[in-house]
C-alpha positions in Angstrom: -96.2 84.8 2.5 -96.9 88.4 3.3 -94.4 88.3 6.3 -91.6 87.5 3.8 -92.8 90.3 1.6 -92.7 92.8 4.5 -89.2 91.6 5.6 -87.8 92.1 2.0 -89.5 95.5 1.6 -88.3 96.8 5.0 -84.8 95.5 4.2 -84.4 97.0 0.7 -86.9 99.9 0.4 -84.6 102.4 2.2 -81.8 101.7 -0.2 -83.3 101.4 -3.6 -84.9 103.7 -6.0 -87.8 101.5 -7.0 -89.3 98.2 -6.1 -91.7 95.9 -8.0 -94.0 94.2 -5.5 -97.3 92.3 -5.5 -100.5 94.3 -5.7 -101.5 93.7 -2.1 -98.2 95.1 -0.8 -98.2 98.0 -3.3 -101.7 99.0 -2.2 -100.6 99.0 1.4 -97.5 100.9 0.8 -99.2 103.6 -1.3 -101.7 104.4 1.4 -101.3 107.9 2.6 -101.2 107.3 6.3 -98.9 104.3 6.1 -96.6 106.0 3.5 -96.3 108.9 5.8 -95.2 106.7 8.6 -92.6 104.8 6.7 -89.2 106.2 5.8 -88.0 105.1 2.4 -87.4 106.7 -1.0 -88.3 103.7 -3.3 -91.0 104.2 -5.8 -93.4 101.2 -5.5 -94.7 99.5 -8.7 -96.9 96.5 -9.2 -99.0 94.7 -11.8 -101.9 96.9 -10.9 -100.3 99.5 -13.2 -97.6 97.8 -15.4 -97.4 100.8 -17.8 -96.3 103.0 -15.0 -93.3 100.7 -14.4 -92.5 100.5 -18.1 -92.6 104.3 -18.3 -90.2 104.5 -15.3 -87.8 102.1 -17.0 -88.0 104.1 -20.2 -87.3 107.3 -18.3 -84.2 105.7 -16.7 -82.9 104.6 -20.1 -83.6 108.0 -21.7 -81.8 109.8 -18.9 -78.7 107.5 -18.8 -75.4 109.2 -19.5 -73.1 108.0 -22.3 -70.9 106.5 -19.7 -73.7 104.4 -18.3 -74.8 103.4 -21.8 -71.2 102.2 -22.6 -71.0 100.2 -19.3 -74.4 98.6 -19.9 -73.3 97.7 -23.4 -70.1 96.1 -22.1 -72.0 94.3 -19.3 -75.2 93.2 -21.3 -74.2 93.3 -24.9 -75.7 95.0 -27.9 -79.5 95.7 -28.0 -81.0 93.3 -30.5 
């Protein structure tokens, strides 16, 4: 339920760069007043705008250093 969502968000949001949450939580977390009261750096994504999340992932991939690309290849294998 929503209380579990709040618990997970409050636990991880201060330490991650991005979170993908349900539409209801995303809406609450993006509200100006609530957002100003909370202290976290995570960008919030949801299915209300899936393209925004895909663009974020693409930007991460595009900005990865060669070292990161090599490590990703070693960990996950070749891109098919």
